[in-house]
N, C-alpha and C positions, 0 to 999 in steps of 0.2 A: 157788866160781866159778872156772872155768878161766882161764888167762892169755889165751887167745883171746877169751873172753867179756868180760874186762875191757877188752881192746883195742877190741872192738866198742862197748862202752858209752862208752869215751872218744871214739870217733868220733861216736857219737850226740850226746854232749854238745856237741861242737864244732859239729855241724850245727844243734843247737838254738840256739846262740849266733848262728850265721850268719843264721838265719831270724827272729831276734827283733827286732821293731821298736825295742826299747829299746837294742839294741847300737850302740855307736859304730862309725863306718866302719873304724877301725883294728882294733877287736875282730872285726868281720866278716871282714876280710881275713886276720887272724891265725888265726882259727878255720878258715877254708877251707884255709889252708896246712897247718895241723896235720892236718886230716882227710885231705887228699890225701897227705901224707907217710906217715901211718900205713897208709893203704890200699895205697900203693905198696910200703912196706917189708914188709908181711905178706901181700902178694898177694891182697888182698881186692877184690871187686867191689861195686858198689852194692847188688846183690841180697843179697849176703852180710851186709850191715850192716842193711838196713831191711826187706826183704821176705821173705815165706815163699815156698816153692816154687810156690804157686798164684798168686803175684803180689799177695796181700793184705798189708797192713801188720800186723805183730805188735804189738799193744798190750796183750797179756794180762798183762804184769807191771806195768802202770801202776796205782798206787793213787789212788783218786779221793776227793775231799772237796767239801763245800759250806760256804761261809762267808757271813756276812751283814754288810752295812754299811747303816746307817740313812740314810734321806733326811731332809730337814729339815722337811717338812710332811706333811699328810694326802694331798696330791696330788703327782704327779710334776712336779718343776720341769724346764723345758727343759734347763737346764745340767746337771742330774743325769743326764738321759738321754744327753746327748752325752758327758759325762765317763765314764759307765760303758762306753761304746763305745771311748773313747780308752784306757781302762785295759785293755780286752781286746785292743786293738792292741799294747799293751806286752807282754801275755802271750797270744800267739796260740793256745795250746792251751786257754785258759779261755773259757767262755761266761758270760753273765749273763742273768737274767730278773728282772722286777719282780713282787714279791708284793704285790698290791693289798689283801690282808688286813692291816689295820693292826696294828702291834705297838709296844710302848714303845720310843722312841728310845734308843739306847745311844751314849755317847761314851766311848771308851777302855774299853768293856765295862761301863760303869755306866749304869743307867737314869736318864733325866732326867725332871723334872717341869715342869709349866707354872706360871703365876703363881697358879693356884688350888690348887697342891699336888697335882694329879692327874698320873698318868703322861702324858707327852707322846707321843701316838700318831702314828706316821709310816709312810710306805710303806717297804718293805724291798727292798734290792737283793741278790739271791742270786747269788753267783759260784760256779761249779762247774767241775770239771776235775781235772787232776792235783793231788793234795792240797796240796803246798807252793806251787805256782803259784796255786791258787785262794785260798789264805790270803793270799799276798802281794798278789793283785789286790784283795781286799776291803780290806786295810789301806791300799793305795795310794789307792783310791777315798775312803775315809774321811778320810785325811790331806789329800788334794787338796780335798775338799769343804769341810773346815774352813778351809783356807787361802783358797779363793776367796771364801767368805762373809765372812771377816775383812777381806779386801781391799775388798769391796763396801761393807761397813759403814764402813770408814775413808774411802773416797772419796765415797760417795753416801748415807751415813747409813742404809742398809738393803740388803736383798738379795732379798726375795721379791716385790717389785713395783716398777714404775717403772724409773728409771735403774739402780737397784741390781740388779734382775732382768736387765736388758739387759746390764749389765757382766758378771754371772756367766755368762750365756749366751755372750757373746763370748769370755770367758776360756777356757771349756771348748773352744770351737771352735778358738781359737788354739793351745791346748795340744795338741789332737789333730793339728792341721795340722803343728805343729813337730816332732812325734814320729812322724809317719807314715814308713813305709819309703821310702827314696830309691831309686826304681826305676831312675833313670838310672845310679846307681852299680852296681847289680846288672847292668845291661845291659852294662857295661864289662868284666865278667868273661869269661874264656874259657869255652868250651862245657862243659868238665868241671866248672868251679866253679859255673856256673849250674845244671848238673845236680844237683850236691850240694845246693844250696840248694832247688831244686825238690823233691828227694826229702824234705828235712826238712819242707817245707811240706805235702807229701802226708801225712807222718806226723802233723802237727798236725791236719789235717783229719780223719784217721782217729780221733785221740784225742777230738776234739770230738764226733764221731758216737758213739763208744763211751761218752763221758761222759753223753750224753743218754739212752742205754739204761740206764746205771747209775742216773741220776736217777729214771727211771721205775720200774725194778725195785726199787731199794733205798729210795727216798724216797717212792714213790707219786706223783711229780709228772710230769704230762704237759704239755708246753708247746704253746702255740698263738700265732699271730701276732695282735696287736691293733693295729688301725689308730689311730694317734695324730693329733692335730691340731697344726699349727704356727701360732703367732701371730707377728706382726711384732715386731721388737726396735727400740728407739730407737737410731738410727744412731750418734750420738756416743759414748754410753756403751758400746754394743756394740763399736765399733772400739777404744775405749780398753781394754776388757777383752781384746780379741783381741791387741792389742800386748803386754799384760802376760802373757797366756797363752803366746805364742810365746817369751817370754824366760824362762819358768819351767822349771826342771829337775824331773825326777822326784824325789819326796821320799824321804828315808831312811826305812826302815821300822821299825816297832816292833810289838809284839804288841797289836793293838787290835781285831781282828775277832772276832766271836763264832762259834764252831763250832756248827753245827746238827746235832744227832745224828739 
């Protein structure tokens, strides 16, 4: 790899940090400063870094992967659906779909059994996109789901129904809300900085589109939208969960997700 290519890769890394919902405000500002400095020092324009001559985004060097995190029951819980979207907010280049064909639940990569000694069959959440980011997204989902369920059991004696279910739902909503991108902060940047971030977001959209093609061609999976139903949550437990979710940091990761070949 040439020195110029390494410089371009460094700029792309900075742009990814700047556009990542999980980045702290100080990290975003520092990433933008570094990217601007490198582009100025090496006389690079935006098109030199991200786009081909025809204006399309070059994602040909991206390595894709698909990783699985188990749900808790045979049906999709409302909080699990919200949590999966929150995780994709943290990893903007990653997408998720729900596999309604049941499979044995795995915790830390180990299959679990029910009280009858049979495999516990659950819905599967498939995270796909850039390999390392997809792996991290699946791990984050699994770790957060375990934490939310444990909190609900501690506070309400359960998690799949009643107040426990509402608490889990509120927790996931609060977590997503707290970790959403702060658009007001981005609007305070100068035009060049906003342009750099917009360019990175454009790249992430291109990667998501390319990853869907990869999923179809390599894994034989074609996605379609499925209309879901929303039921009401019990307000007190929901709001309690939402408060706890807003105060919860993104978990430290460990190798817990299962790679789907």
